[in-house]
C-alpha positions as CSV (number, residue, x, y, z in Angstrom):
1,M,91.5,107.1,46.0
2,T,92.2,105.9,49.5
3,F,88.6,104.9,50.0
4,I,88.5,103.1,46.6
5,Y,91.6,101.0,47.4
6,F,90.1,100.2,50.8
7,V,86.8,99.0,49.3
8,I,88.7,97.0,46.7
9,T,90.9,95.3,49.3
10,L,88.2,94.5,51.8
11,G,85.7,93.6,49.0
12,I,88.0,90.9,47.6
13,L,88.9,89.5,51.0
14,I,85.3,89.4,52.1
15,F,84.1,88.0,48.8
16,I,86.6,85.1,49.0
17,H,85.7,84.5,52.7
18,E,81.9,84.4,52.1
19,L,82.4,82.4,48.9
20,G,84.0,79.7,51.0
21,H,80.9,79.5,53.3
22,F,78.6,79.6,50.2
23,I,80.4,76.8,48.3
24,M,80.3,74.4,51.2
25,A,76.7,75.3,52.1
26,K,75.6,74.5,48.5
27,R,77.6,71.2,48.6
28,A,75.9,70.3,51.8
29,G,72.5,70.9,50.3
30,I,71.7,73.9,52.5
31,R,69.4,76.6,51.0
32,V,71.2,79.9,50.8
33,D,68.8,82.8,50.8
34,A,71.3,85.7,50.3
35,F,74.9,86.3,49.4
36,S,75.8,89.9,50.2
37,L,78.8,92.0,49.9
38,G,78.3,94.7,52.5
39,F,75.7,95.2,55.1
40,G,72.5,97.3,55.3
41,P,70.0,98.0,52.5
42,R,70.3,96.2,49.2
43,L,71.7,98.4,46.5
44,I,71.8,96.2,43.4
45,G,71.8,92.5,42.7
46,F,70.0,89.6,41.0
47,K,68.2,86.4,42.1
48,K,69.1,83.0,40.8
49,G,67.4,80.0,42.2
50,D,66.8,80.4,45.9
51,T,69.7,82.9,46.4
52,D,69.6,86.7,46.2
53,Y,73.1,87.9,45.1
54,R,73.4,91.5,46.2
55,I,75.7,94.4,47.0
56,S,74.6,96.3,50.1
57,L,75.0,99.9,51.2
58,F,77.8,99.6,53.7
59,P,80.9,98.0,52.1
60,I,82.7,96.9,55.3
61,G,81.7,93.3,55.7
62,G,79.4,90.8,54.0
63,Y,77.4,87.7,54.8
64,V,75.9,84.5,53.5
65,R,72.3,84.0,54.9
66,M,71.3,80.4,55.1
67,L,68.0,78.9,56.0
68,G,67.7,77.8,59.6
69,E,71.1,79.0,60.8
70,D,69.7,78.9,64.3
71,P,67.6,76.0,65.4
72,T,65.0,78.4,66.7
73,D,64.6,80.2,63.3
74,E,61.5,79.8,61.2
75,G,62.2,77.0,58.6
76,A,64.8,75.3,60.9
77,D,62.9,72.1,60.4
78,D,63.2,72.2,56.6
79,P,65.5,69.4,55.3
80,Q,67.5,72.1,53.5
81,A,68.1,74.1,56.7
82,F,71.6,74.6,58.2
83,A,70.4,73.3,61.6
84,Q,69.3,70.0,60.0
85,K,72.7,69.0,58.7
86,S,75.2,67.0,60.6
87,V,77.8,68.6,62.9
88,W,80.5,67.7,60.4
89,A,78.7,69.3,57.5
90,R,78.0,72.5,59.5
91,A,81.6,72.6,60.6
92,K,82.8,72.4,57.0
93,V,80.5,75.3,56.1
94,V,81.8,77.4,59.0
95,A,85.5,76.5,58.5
96,F,85.7,77.0,54.7
97,G,85.5,80.8,55.0
98,P,88.9,81.1,56.8
99,I,90.2,78.3,54.7
100,M,89.5,80.3,51.5
101,N,91.3,83.3,52.9
102,M,94.3,81.1,53.6
103,V,94.1,79.7,50.1
104,L,94.0,83.3,48.7
105,C,97.2,84.1,50.6
106,L,98.9,81.0,49.3
107,V,97.9,81.9,45.7
108,L,98.8,85.6,45.9
109,M,102.2,85.4,47.7
110,P,104.0,83.5,44.9
111,I,102.6,86.0,42.4
112,V,104.1,88.8,44.5
113,F,107.6,87.2,44.2
114,M,107.2,86.7,40.4
115,I,106.0,90.3,39.9
116,G,108.7,91.6,42.2
117,R,108.8,94.4,44.8
118,T,111.2,97.3,45.3
119,E,112.8,96.9,48.7
120,P,115.8,98.3,50.6
121,V,118.9,96.2,49.9
122,Y,119.9,96.0,53.5
123,L,116.8,94.0,54.4
124,H,118.2,91.1,52.4
125,E,121.6,91.3,54.0
126,P,123.0,89.6,57.2
127,P,122.5,91.7,60.4
128,V,126.0,93.1,60.7
129,L,126.0,96.3,62.8
130,I,127.1,99.4,60.8
131,G,126.8,101.7,63.8
132,I,125.6,102.1,67.4
133,K,123.3,104.9,68.3
134,A,124.6,107.0,71.3
135,E,122.9,106.2,74.6
136,S,120.9,103.5,73.0
137,P,120.0,100.1,74.5
138,A,122.7,98.6,72.3
139,E,125.4,100.9,73.5
140,V,124.3,100.3,77.2
141,A,124.6,96.5,76.5
142,G,128.1,96.8,75.0
143,L,127.3,96.0,71.4
144,M,129.9,97.2,68.9
145,K,130.1,98.2,65.3
146,G,130.9,95.2,63.2
147,D,129.1,92.7,65.5
148,K,126.9,90.2,63.6
149,I,123.7,89.3,65.3
150,L,123.3,85.5,65.2
151,S,120.2,85.0,67.3
152,I,117.6,86.7,69.5
153,D,116.2,84.7,72.4
154,G,117.4,81.5,70.6
155,A,115.7,82.3,67.2
156,E,118.3,82.4,64.4
157,M,118.6,85.8,62.6
158,K,119.8,85.4,59.0
159,L,118.7,88.8,57.6
160,W,118.0,92.3,58.7
161,S,114.3,91.9,57.9
162,D,113.9,89.1,60.5
163,T,116.0,90.9,63.0
164,I,114.0,94.2,62.8
165,N,110.7,92.4,63.0
166,R,111.8,90.6,66.2
167,I,113.1,93.9,67.7
168,L,109.9,95.8,66.8
169,L,107.8,93.2,68.7
170,S,109.8,93.4,71.9
171,P,109.5,96.9,73.3
172,G,110.6,97.0,77.0
173,Q,111.5,93.3,76.9
174,N,114.8,91.9,78.2
175,V,116.2,89.8,75.3
176,S,119.2,87.5,74.9
177,L,121.4,88.2,71.9
178,K,124.2,86.0,70.5
179,V,126.6,88.0,68.3
180,M,129.7,87.1,66.4
181,R,132.7,89.4,67.2
182,D,136.1,88.8,65.7
183,G,135.3,85.1,65.2
184,E,134.0,84.7,68.8
185,V,130.4,84.1,69.8
186,I,129.4,86.5,72.6
187,E,126.1,86.6,74.5
188,K,124.5,89.9,75.5
189,E,121.4,90.7,77.5
190,V,119.6,93.8,76.2
191,V,116.6,95.7,77.3
192,V,114.8,96.7,74.1
193,G,113.9,100.4,74.1
194,E,110.6,101.8,72.8
195,L,110.1,104.5,70.2
196,P,106.7,106.1,70.4
197,E,107.2,107.4,66.8
198,I,106.9,103.8,65.5
199,K,105.1,102.3,68.5
200,G,107.6,99.5,68.6
201,G,110.9,98.4,70.0
202,Y,114.4,99.5,68.9
203,L,118.0,98.7,69.9
204,G,119.8,101.6,68.3
205,V,121.6,99.4,65.7
206,E,119.0,99.4,63.0
207,P,120.4,100.5,59.6
208,V,117.7,103.2,59.3
209,F,119.5,105.2,62.0
210,F,122.6,105.4,59.9
211,L,121.1,105.7,56.5
212,G,119.5,108.9,57.5
213,Y,115.9,109.2,58.8
214,K,115.5,112.8,57.7
215,A,113.8,115.2,60.1
216,E,111.3,116.2,57.5
217,V,107.8,117.4,58.3
218,S,105.3,115.2,56.5
219,S,102.2,116.3,58.5
220,L,101.3,118.2,61.6
221,V,99.0,117.6,64.5
222,P,96.2,120.1,64.2
223,G,96.6,122.7,67.0
224,G,99.9,121.2,68.0
225,P,103.0,123.3,69.0
226,A,104.6,122.9,65.5
227,E,101.5,124.1,63.6
228,K,101.0,127.0,66.0
229,A,104.7,128.0,65.5
230,G,104.3,128.1,61.7
231,L,105.9,125.0,60.5
232,K,104.6,123.5,57.3
233,P,104.7,120.0,55.6
234,G,107.8,119.7,53.5
235,D,110.0,121.7,56.0
236,L,113.3,120.0,56.8
237,I,114.4,120.6,60.4
238,T,118.1,121.6,60.5
239,S,118.6,122.6,64.1
240,Y,116.9,122.6,67.5
241,D,118.0,125.0,70.3
242,G,121.0,126.0,68.2
243,R,122.3,122.4,67.8
244,A,122.4,120.7,64.4
245,V,119.8,117.9,64.0
246,A,121.2,114.7,62.5
247,D,117.9,112.9,61.9
248,F,114.4,112.6,63.0
249,Y,115.2,110.4,66.0
250,D,117.9,112.9,67.1
251,F,115.3,115.7,66.8
252,S,112.7,113.7,68.8
253,A,115.3,113.0,71.5
254,S,116.2,116.7,71.7
255,V,112.5,117.7,72.0
256,N,112.0,115.2,74.9
257,A,115.2,116.4,76.6
258,S,113.9,120.0,76.6
259,G,111.5,119.2,79.4
260,G,108.9,121.5,77.8
261,E,111.0,124.6,77.7
262,E,110.4,127.0,74.8
263,T,113.3,127.0,72.4
264,S,114.2,127.8,68.8
265,I,113.9,125.6,65.7
266,S,115.4,126.2,62.3
267,V,114.0,124.7,59.0
268,S,115.0,124.6,55.4
269,R,112.1,125.0,53.0
270,D,111.5,123.7,49.5
271,D,112.2,127.1,47.9
272,G,115.7,127.1,49.5
273,T,114.8,129.7,52.2
274,R,115.6,129.1,55.9
275,E,113.2,130.0,58.7
276,N,113.5,130.3,62.4
277,F,110.7,129.7,64.9
278,K,110.0,129.7,68.6
279,I,108.3,126.5,69.8
280,Q,107.2,125.1,73.1
281,P,106.8,121.3,73.4
282,T,103.8,119.8,75.2
283,Y,103.7,116.6,77.2
284,S,102.1,113.6,75.7
285,A,100.7,111.2,78.3
286,E,100.1,108.6,75.6
287,S,103.8,108.4,74.6
288,G,105.2,109.5,78.0
289,R,107.4,112.2,76.4
290,W,107.6,115.8,75.3
291,V,106.5,116.3,71.7
292,V,105.8,119.1,69.2
293,G,103.2,117.4,67.0
294,I,105.2,116.4,63.9
295,Y,104.9,113.3,61.8
296,T,107.5,112.3,59.3
297,N,107.9,109.8,56.4
298,G,111.3,111.2,55.5
299,R,113.2,108.0,55.4
300,N,116.3,107.6,53.3
301,I,116.5,103.8,53.2
302,G,119.6,103.5,51.1
303,P,120.0,101.5,47.9
304,Q,116.9,99.8,46.7
305,K,116.3,96.9,44.3
306,V,113.5,95.1,42.6
307,Y,113.5,91.5,43.7
308,R,111.9,89.1,41.2
309,Y,112.1,85.3,41.0
310,G,111.3,82.4,38.7
311,F,108.1,80.3,38.9
312,V,109.5,77.5,41.1
313,D,111.5,79.8,43.4
314,S,108.4,82.1,43.8
315,I,106.3,79.2,45.0
316,I,108.9,78.1,47.5
317,L,109.5,81.7,48.7
318,G,105.8,82.4,48.8
319,V,105.1,79.5,51.1
320,K,108.0,80.4,53.3
321,E,106.8,84.0,53.5
322,D,103.3,82.8,54.4
323,I,104.7,80.6,57.2
324,K,106.8,83.5,58.5
325,L,103.8,85.9,58.5
326,A,101.6,83.3,60.2
327,K,104.2,82.9,63.0
328,L,104.5,86.7,63.3
329,T,100.7,87.0,63.6
330,F,100.5,84.4,66.3
331,E,103.4,86.0,68.1
332,V,101.7,89.4,68.0
333,L,98.5,87.8,69.4
334,Y,100.4,86.1,72.2
335,R,102.2,89.3,73.2
336,L,98.9,91.2,73.2
337,I,97.2,88.6,75.3
338,T,100.1,88.5,77.8
339,L,100.2,92.4,77.8
340,K,103.7,92.4,76.5
341,L,102.6,94.5,73.5
342,S,100.2,97.4,73.5
343,Y,97.0,97.4,71.4
344,K,98.2,100.7,70.0
345,V,100.5,98.8,67.5
346,L,97.3,97.6,65.8
347,G,95.5,99.3,63.0
348,G,91.8,99.5,62.4
349,P,89.8,100.3,59.2
350,I,91.4,103.8,58.9
351,V,94.9,102.4,58.9
352,I,93.9,99.6,56.6
353,A,92.6,102.1,54.1
354,K,95.7,104.3,54.4
355,V,98.1,101.4,54.0
356,S,96.2,99.8,51.1
357,A,96.4,103.1,49.2
358,Q,100.1,103.4,50.0
359,A,100.7,99.8,48.9
360,A,98.8,100.4,45.7
361,A,100.9,103.6,45.0
362,S,104.1,101.5,45.5
363,G,103.1,99.1,42.8
364,L,101.1,95.9,42.1
365,G,103.6,93.7,44.0
366,H,103.3,95.7,47.2
367,F,99.5,95.9,46.9
368,L,99.1,92.1,46.4
369,Y,101.6,91.5,49.3
370,F,99.5,93.7,51.6
371,M,96.3,91.9,50.5
372,A,97.9,88.5,51.0
373,F,99.0,89.4,54.5
374,L,95.6,90.9,55.4
375,S,93.9,87.7,54.0
376,L,96.2,85.6,56.2
377,Q,95.4,87.7,59.3
378,L,91.7,87.5,58.5
379,S,91.9,83.7,58.3
380,I,93.8,83.4,61.6
381,L,91.7,85.9,63.5
382,N,88.5,84.2,62.3
383,I,89.5,80.8,63.8
384,L,90.0,82.2,67.3
385,P,87.5,80.6,69.7
386,I,85.6,83.8,70.2
387,P,81.8,83.7,69.9
388,V,80.4,85.5,66.7
389,L,83.7,84.6,64.9
390,D,83.9,81.4,62.9
391,G,86.2,79.9,65.5
392,G,83.5,80.5,68.1
393,H,80.9,78.6,66.0
394,L,83.4,75.8,65.5
395,M,83.9,75.7,69.3
396,F,80.1,75.4,69.8
397,L,79.9,72.6,67.2
398,G,82.8,70.7,68.9
399,I,80.9,70.9,72.2
400,E,77.8,69.7,70.5
401,A,79.7,66.7,69.0
402,I,81.0,65.7,72.4
403,Q,77.8,66.0,74.3
404,R,75.7,64.9,71.4
405,K,73.3,67.8,71.6
406,P,73.5,71.5,70.8
407,L,74.1,74.1,73.4
408,S,71.0,75.9,74.6
409,A,69.8,78.7,72.4
410,K,69.9,81.1,75.5
411,F,73.6,80.2,76.1
412,R,74.6,80.7,72.5
413,S,72.7,84.0,72.3
414,I,74.4,85.4,75.4
415,A,77.8,84.2,74.3
416,N,77.4,85.7,70.8
417,Q,76.2,89.0,72.2
418,T,79.1,89.1,74.7
419,G,81.6,88.3,71.9
420,F,80.1,90.9,69.6
421,I,80.2,93.6,72.3
422,I,83.9,92.8,73.1
423,L,84.9,92.8,69.4
424,M,83.0,96.0,68.6
425,S,84.4,97.8,71.7
426,F,87.9,96.7,70.7
427,M,87.3,97.9,67.1
428,V,86.0,101.3,68.3
429,L,89.0,101.7,70.6
430,I,91.4,101.0,67.7
431,T,89.5,103.2,65.3
432,L,89.5,106.1,67.8
433,K,93.3,105.5,68.2
434,D,93.7,105.7,64.4
435,I,91.7,108.9,64.2
436,D,93.7,110.5,66.9
437,S,97.1,109.5,65.5
438,I,96.2,110.7,62.0
439,W,94.2,113.8,62.7
440,G,95.3,114.7,66.2
441,V,91.7,114.9,67.7
442,S,92.9,114.8,71.3
443,A,95.3,117.6,70.8
444,W,92.6,119.7,69.1
445,I,90.2,119.0,72.0
446,K,92.8,120.0,74.6
447,N,93.7,123.1,72.6
448,T,90.0,124.1,72.3
449,L,89.3,123.5,76.0
450,G,92.5,125.3,77.0
451,M,93.8,122.2,78.8
């Protein structure tokens, strides 16, 4: 089912994107030879007029093939060729793909608010601290229970949802907080910590710490210490080295503090039995800490509620959410470019497939929200001035408009090839990261080679 939801999600987004190119090409009088969902050999389709509408073998991607897209192509001199149209007409054809993805996001998001999603209640509450994690960045900075976070680096924080997003995007950063304490506004400088479990920042005041992030085993790294010791998915870790475990973060901290020494671990199983194991952590160079190879989804996120809104309110909230997500996407891009955020926070096709399936399992509202957010990201990423992307083509057209002649075919070819290599390398890197994080390939290789 994961693959099916992945195909559905990408299929819709790509169809809308390519439909934008197709519509504007037809309006400009450009001959469209093929409209394909997917790449590779043609599976099924039909031909109407000059266009072959097809579904191809590989579902990741799609394209609209127009006559004379390159001035050097055969048929480029035809009046219906892309190359024969004005710069403005070609720019509209290129730009309308990302525009259609933006339109899809604008249409879907109000529907999400009308349908409703089940969310933790605390996300919709003001960021008042219900506790401070021991030895956390917040405790070091002198934050106290009952403080209300007013702003982070000058940005107003009205709800926990905004606050958590800001913290997640700031691992290792020194941030300025304004908090309200007993009616007085106090400023605090905090160095945001980093949790490898979530590949993001934390302060130690997030409600999830105090609502109980259960130390429950959801999955195991193949060949990792926990699997070797005999732990199984579903086990609830109750103690480590004879000390009671409060939550998963507490367990993770205890493992790291062990320094790699073998110790005992106790778990409670679904059948009510208790088991004890000996386990020896291994050092993870990626996360820079000692680990045992356990993943968990055991969150107790407190009271939840279905949030639904009327038609007008849904439109207003939908637009606000789109703006917020657009700002978040640009902020992530900025932090990646300035090396303030690791590429490891990103997800490739495997993560998209996994998240789309999880969103679908959570209900239609969650699935449509994920699709809207992905469509927004696709729109923004496509307008970046990188050759092979729509933004790169628009950049070339802009230069052509200024100098009143197209860039040389050789220059455009080299630029497109370079852009393609960079994007593919980045995609391969992210995909390998996804594979390793989900299936533990690096741990399996190290175990096999005895490293």
